[in-house]
N, C-alpha and C positions, 0 to 999 in steps of 0.2 A: 211737675213735682219738683220741689226745691231740693237741690242736692245738699245733703248733710255734710257739714265739715266740723271738725272738732279739734280740740287740743288734748293730747293725752299726756298727763303728768305722772312721772314715776319717781318714787324715792323709797328707800328702804326704811322700814320701821325702826331699824337699829339706829339710823341717823338722828332720830328724834331725841335720843338720849345723849347725844354728843354735842359738844360745843366746837364748831368748826372754825378755824382761822379763815376769815373772809378773804384775806389777801391771796389765798391759794385755792379759792373756790373755782372748780372747773369740772365740767362733765366730760364724758367721752366724746371726743370730736369737737368740743366747744373751746372757744378761746378763753384763756385764763384771764381773770379780772385784772385790769391795769393796776400796776403798783404805783403808789404815790410817794413822792419824796417826803421825808419828815420835815414839813414846814409848818410854821405856826398858822393855824386857821382859827377864825373866831369860833368859840364854843357855841354849839347849838343847844345842847342839853347834856348835862353831866351824866344823865342816865342813858344816853344814846351811845352805843359802842363806837369807838373811835373810827373803825373802818367804815361804819355806816355814815358817820359824819363826813369823812373824806369823800365818799361817793356822792353824798347829798351836795356838798360844795361843788364838786367837779361837774356833775350832771346839771345842776341848777345854773351854773355859770354858762355851760354850753348852750342852754335853751333860754337864757335870759329871764329866769324866774328867781325870786328872792328865796335863798335857802332857808331863811327863818320861816317862811310860809310853808315850804315843803316839810320842814321839821314839825311844825304845828299840826299840819294835816296828818302826818305819819303818827304823831303822838295820839291824836284822837282816834284815828282809824285802827291802829294795831298795837299801840304802846310799844313800838319797836320790835314786835314779834315777827321774825322771818316766816314762821310757819302758820301765821294766823289764818283761820278759815271760818268765815261767818256762816250763820244759818241761812243767809240769802245767797251764799255761793261766792262771796267776795274773798279774794285770795292775797296773801302776802303782806308785805310792809305797808303798801299804799292801798290795800284792800280793793283791788281791781276786779270787777266781774269779767268773766271770759270775753264777752263781746267787746267791752271797752278796751281791755288789754290787747286783744288781737288787733283792734282798730289802730292802736298806737305801737304796734310792732313787738309786743311781748309774746314770747314762745314758752319760756319756763317761768311760771309765776312765782316760784319759790327761789329763783336766783335773785339775790338782792339787787344787783346792778340793773338787771332787766326790769324788775318790778318798779324800782325807783324811777328809771327812765320813762317807763310807761306812764306813771303817775305825774311826773314833771311835764311830759309832753301834753298830757290832758289839762293840767293847770295852765300851761301856756296857751293852749287852744281856748280855754275859758277866759283867760285874761284878754286875749285878742278879741274875743266875741263881746264881752261885757265891759271891757275897759280895765286896765291894770289897777286902778284905784278903787274899783268896786269890789272890795274883798268879800263883802257879804254875799253879793250875787255869785261870785266865783265859787265860794265854798258851798253855798246853797245848791248850785248846779252840780258840784262835785258829789254832793250827797243825794240829791233828788233827781238829777238829770237835767241837762241844759234845755231839753225840749219843754219840760214842764215850766221851768222858769220863764222861758220865752213865751209860752202860751198865756201865762198870767200877766203879760205886759211888763216883763222884767221886774218882777217882785219876788221877794222871798216867800215861798209857799207857807201857808199856815199850818203845815204838818208839824205836830209837836216835835217829832224826832229831828226834823230838819232845822227848826228854830233853835232847839237845844244844841244841835251840832254847830250852827253858826255862832251861837253865844260862846261855846267852848273855844272855838278858834279865835274869836275876838279877845278872850281872856288870855290865851296863851301867846298869840302872835305879837312879836315885837319886831317891827320892820328893821331891816339892816340899815336902811337910810330912812329917815322919818318923813315920808311924804305926807301931804295933806290927804288923809284917807276920806273917801266918801262913803258914809255908812248908808247902805241901801235900805236898811231896815228901820232907820230912825223915823222916816216919814211914811212908812208902809202900814196901812191899816190891814187888819186881819182879812184874809181872802175868804169870803163865804161862799163863792160860787162853787158849783160841783164841776170837777174836771175829771176827764178820763184818766185812770191810773196808768203809770208807766208800765210798759210790758215787763213781765217778770224776768229776772235774770236767768241765764241758762242754769239748769240744775246740774250740780256736781255729784257724780256717782263715786262711791268709795268701794273698793273690793280688795280682797287679800288673796293672792294666788297660793299655789301649793308650796312655794318656797318661803312663804311668810312675808312677801314683799307687798307693801300697800300701794295701790294704784288709785289715782284721782283722775277723773275724766268727765267731760261734759257729753260724752256719748254713752248712752245707756247700754246695759248688757243685752246680748241677743235674746230675742224671744224664744 
Protein backbone atom coordinates (compact mmCIF):
# COMPACT_ATOMS: atom_id res chain seq x y z
CA UNK A 1 0.00 0.00 0.00
CA UNK A 2 1.41 3.36 -0.99
CA UNK A 3 2.02 5.70 1.92
CA UNK A 4 0.03 8.89 1.63
CA UNK A 5 1.93 12.10 2.00
CA UNK A 6 0.52 15.52 1.71
CA UNK A 7 1.00 19.20 2.11
CA UNK A 8 -1.22 21.00 4.57
CA UNK A 9 -1.67 24.70 3.82
CA UNK A 10 -3.08 27.06 6.41
CA UNK A 11 -4.03 30.68 6.27
CA UNK A 12 -6.64 32.81 7.94
CA UNK A 13 -9.64 33.95 5.95
CA UNK A 14 -9.03 37.39 7.40
CA UNK A 15 -5.77 37.62 5.46
CA UNK A 16 -7.64 37.53 2.18
CA UNK A 17 -8.97 41.00 2.87
CA UNK A 18 -5.57 42.44 3.63
CA UNK A 19 -2.76 43.66 1.41
CA UNK A 20 0.42 42.40 3.04
CA UNK A 21 3.81 44.05 2.46
CA UNK A 22 5.70 41.21 0.79
CA UNK A 23 9.02 42.37 2.17
CA UNK A 24 7.93 41.30 5.66
CA UNK A 25 6.15 38.10 4.68
CA UNK A 26 7.08 35.43 7.20
CA UNK A 27 5.37 32.53 8.90
CA UNK A 28 5.99 31.24 12.40
CA UNK A 29 9.38 29.60 12.34
CA UNK A 30 9.98 30.55 8.71
CA UNK A 31 12.79 32.68 7.40
CA UNK A 32 11.76 36.21 6.48
CA UNK A 33 11.92 36.96 2.79
CA UNK A 34 15.25 38.46 1.75
CA UNK A 35 15.26 42.23 1.51
CA UNK A 36 16.49 43.70 -1.74
CA UNK A 37 18.36 46.95 -2.06
CA UNK A 38 16.57 49.64 -4.02
CA UNK A 39 18.39 49.27 -7.29
CA UNK A 40 17.09 49.94 -10.76
CA UNK A 41 15.82 46.75 -12.35
CA UNK A 42 14.30 46.35 -15.81
CA UNK A 43 10.53 46.64 -15.48
CA UNK A 44 8.70 43.39 -16.18
CA UNK A 45 5.13 44.66 -16.16
CA UNK A 46 3.80 47.86 -14.60
CA UNK A 47 0.88 45.87 -13.21
CA UNK A 48 3.16 43.46 -11.34
CA UNK A 49 3.84 44.54 -7.72
CA UNK A 50 7.40 45.80 -7.29
CA UNK A 51 8.24 43.27 -4.57
CA UNK A 52 7.13 40.46 -6.88
CA UNK A 53 9.26 41.94 -9.69
CA UNK A 54 12.32 41.97 -7.41
CA UNK A 55 11.75 38.34 -6.44
CA UNK A 56 11.31 37.32 -10.08
CA UNK A 57 14.59 39.04 -11.02
CA UNK A 58 16.56 37.53 -8.13
CA UNK A 59 15.20 33.99 -8.39
CA UNK A 60 15.41 33.91 -12.19
CA UNK A 61 19.03 35.06 -12.07
CA UNK A 62 19.87 32.36 -9.52
CA UNK A 63 18.52 29.61 -11.78
CA UNK A 64 19.50 31.03 -15.16
CA UNK A 65 15.98 31.65 -16.48
CA UNK A 66 14.88 34.77 -18.37
CA UNK A 67 12.80 36.84 -15.91
CA UNK A 68 10.68 38.07 -18.82
CA UNK A 69 9.62 34.46 -19.49
CA UNK A 70 8.79 33.94 -15.81
CA UNK A 71 6.73 37.15 -15.83
CA UNK A 72 4.85 36.05 -18.98
CA UNK A 73 4.03 32.65 -17.48
CA UNK A 74 2.93 34.27 -14.21
CA UNK A 75 0.71 36.76 -16.08
CA UNK A 76 -1.08 34.00 -18.00
CA UNK A 77 -1.24 31.61 -15.05
CA UNK A 78 -2.46 33.83 -12.20
CA UNK A 79 -2.45 37.47 -13.35
CA UNK A 80 -0.09 38.10 -10.39
CA UNK A 81 -2.63 36.85 -7.82
CA UNK A 82 -0.79 35.36 -4.81
CA UNK A 83 -3.91 33.50 -3.68
CA UNK A 84 -4.91 32.07 -7.07
CA UNK A 85 -6.51 28.62 -6.84
CA UNK A 86 -7.70 26.93 -10.03
CA UNK A 87 -10.48 24.39 -10.43
CA UNK A 88 -7.77 21.82 -11.22
CA UNK A 89 -5.96 22.43 -7.94
CA UNK A 90 -3.13 24.67 -9.21
CA UNK A 91 -1.94 27.09 -6.56
CA UNK A 92 -0.39 30.52 -6.23
CA UNK A 93 1.43 32.90 -8.56
CA UNK A 94 2.93 30.23 -10.83
CA UNK A 95 -0.11 27.93 -10.53
CA UNK A 96 1.76 24.83 -9.40
CA UNK A 97 -0.12 21.62 -8.73
CA UNK A 98 0.93 20.03 -5.43
CA UNK A 99 2.89 17.17 -6.99
CA UNK A 100 4.94 19.52 -9.19
CA UNK A 101 5.49 22.04 -6.41
CA UNK A 102 6.65 19.36 -4.00
CA UNK A 103 8.97 17.99 -6.67
CA UNK A 104 10.71 21.37 -6.83
CA UNK A 105 10.83 22.06 -3.10
CA UNK A 106 7.70 24.12 -2.46
CA UNK A 107 6.16 23.73 0.98
CA UNK A 108 3.92 26.79 1.28
CA UNK A 109 2.26 27.40 -2.08
CA UNK A 110 0.94 30.80 -1.04
CA UNK A 111 4.36 32.13 -0.04
CA UNK A 112 5.32 34.25 -3.08
CA UNK A 113 9.05 33.50 -2.93
CA UNK A 114 8.57 29.73 -2.59
CA UNK A 115 5.95 29.60 -5.33
CA UNK A 116 8.04 31.66 -7.76
CA UNK A 117 11.14 29.57 -7.05
CA UNK A 118 9.21 26.35 -7.65
CA UNK A 119 7.91 27.67 -10.96
CA UNK A 120 11.33 28.97 -12.02
CA UNK A 121 12.98 25.64 -11.16
CA UNK A 122 10.35 23.87 -13.26
CA UNK A 123 10.95 26.23 -16.19
CA UNK A 124 14.69 25.62 -15.90
CA UNK A 125 14.09 21.87 -15.89
CA UNK A 126 11.95 22.17 -19.03
CA UNK A 127 14.52 24.46 -20.64
CA UNK A 128 17.27 21.89 -20.06
CA UNK A 129 15.03 19.12 -21.36
CA UNK A 130 13.71 20.74 -24.55
CA UNK A 131 16.34 23.42 -25.21
CA UNK A 132 16.30 27.00 -23.98
CA UNK A 133 15.30 28.36 -27.39
CA UNK A 134 12.25 26.10 -27.75
CA UNK A 135 9.88 28.42 -25.90
CA UNK A 136 6.79 26.80 -27.42
CA UNK A 137 7.75 23.36 -26.11
CA UNK A 138 8.77 24.72 -22.71
CA UNK A 139 5.47 26.51 -22.21
CA UNK A 140 3.40 23.67 -23.69
CA UNK A 141 5.06 21.31 -21.21
CA UNK A 142 4.45 23.75 -18.35
CA UNK A 143 0.76 23.70 -19.23
CA UNK A 144 0.16 20.10 -20.31
CA UNK A 145 3.07 18.24 -18.69
CA UNK A 146 6.46 17.31 -20.07
CA UNK A 147 5.55 13.63 -20.36
CA UNK A 148 2.75 14.34 -22.85
CA UNK A 149 4.98 16.60 -24.96
CA UNK A 150 7.67 13.91 -24.96
CA UNK A 151 5.22 11.14 -25.92
CA UNK A 152 4.05 13.18 -28.91
CA UNK A 153 7.58 13.34 -30.28
CA UNK A 154 8.31 16.75 -28.80
CA UNK A 155 5.36 18.48 -30.43
CA UNK A 156 2.91 20.98 -29.02
CA UNK A 157 -0.25 19.00 -28.17
CA UNK A 158 -3.35 19.80 -30.19
CA UNK A 159 -5.28 20.41 -26.97
CA UNK A 160 -7.04 23.77 -27.53
CA UNK A 161 -6.25 25.00 -24.02
CA UNK A 162 -2.54 24.26 -24.47
CA UNK A 163 -2.30 25.83 -27.93
CA UNK A 164 -4.11 28.93 -26.67
CA UNK A 165 -1.74 29.04 -23.68
CA UNK A 166 1.34 28.84 -25.91
CA UNK A 167 -0.06 31.57 -28.17
CA UNK A 168 -0.64 33.88 -25.19
CA UNK A 169 2.93 33.39 -24.00
CA UNK A 170 4.21 34.10 -27.53
CA UNK A 171 2.24 37.36 -27.54
CA UNK A 172 3.42 38.52 -24.11
CA UNK A 173 7.01 37.26 -23.93
CA UNK A 174 9.68 39.76 -24.94
CA UNK A 175 13.10 38.15 -24.35
CA UNK A 176 15.53 40.09 -22.18
CA UNK A 177 18.17 39.39 -24.81
CA UNK A 178 16.73 38.72 -28.21
CA UNK A 179 17.96 35.25 -29.16
CA UNK A 180 16.88 33.55 -32.35
CA UNK A 181 13.86 31.73 -30.98
CA UNK A 182 12.88 28.40 -32.47
CA UNK A 183 9.11 28.26 -32.73
CA UNK A 184 8.26 24.63 -32.18
CA UNK A 185 4.68 25.15 -33.33
CA UNK A 186 5.35 26.69 -36.72
CA UNK A 187 5.99 23.37 -38.44
CA UNK A 188 3.82 21.27 -36.17
CA UNK A 189 0.79 19.67 -37.75
CA UNK A 190 -2.20 19.06 -35.48
CA UNK A 191 -1.77 15.85 -33.55
CA UNK A 192 -4.68 13.54 -34.32
CA UNK A 193 -3.53 10.45 -32.49
CA UNK A 194 -5.22 9.49 -29.27
CA UNK A 195 -2.99 9.64 -26.25
CA UNK A 196 -3.59 8.65 -22.69
CA UNK A 197 -4.52 11.69 -20.57
CA UNK A 198 -2.16 12.98 -17.93
CA UNK A 199 -2.91 11.73 -14.42
CA UNK A 200 -5.30 14.16 -12.73
CA UNK A 201 -3.70 16.61 -10.29
CA UNK A 202 -4.05 16.04 -6.59
CA UNK A 203 -7.43 17.19 -5.34
CA UNK A 204 -7.34 20.18 -2.99
CA UNK A 205 -9.75 20.04 -0.04
CA UNK A 206 -11.05 23.19 1.64
CA UNK A 207 -12.39 23.24 5.17
CA UNK A 208 -13.17 25.81 7.84
CA UNK A 209 -12.52 25.01 11.49
CA UNK A 210 -14.44 26.22 14.55
CA UNK A 211 -12.29 29.36 14.74
CA UNK A 212 -13.16 30.36 11.20
CA UNK A 213 -9.70 29.53 9.86
CA UNK A 214 -9.68 28.22 6.29
CA UNK A 215 -7.56 25.13 5.63
CA UNK A 216 -6.37 23.92 2.21
CA UNK A 217 -4.92 20.42 1.95
CA UNK A 218 -4.46 17.61 -0.54
CA UNK A 219 -5.36 15.12 2.22
CA UNK A 220 -9.05 14.46 2.38
CA UNK A 221 -11.10 14.61 5.59
CA UNK A 222 -11.23 11.39 7.65
CA UNK A 223 -14.03 9.03 6.77
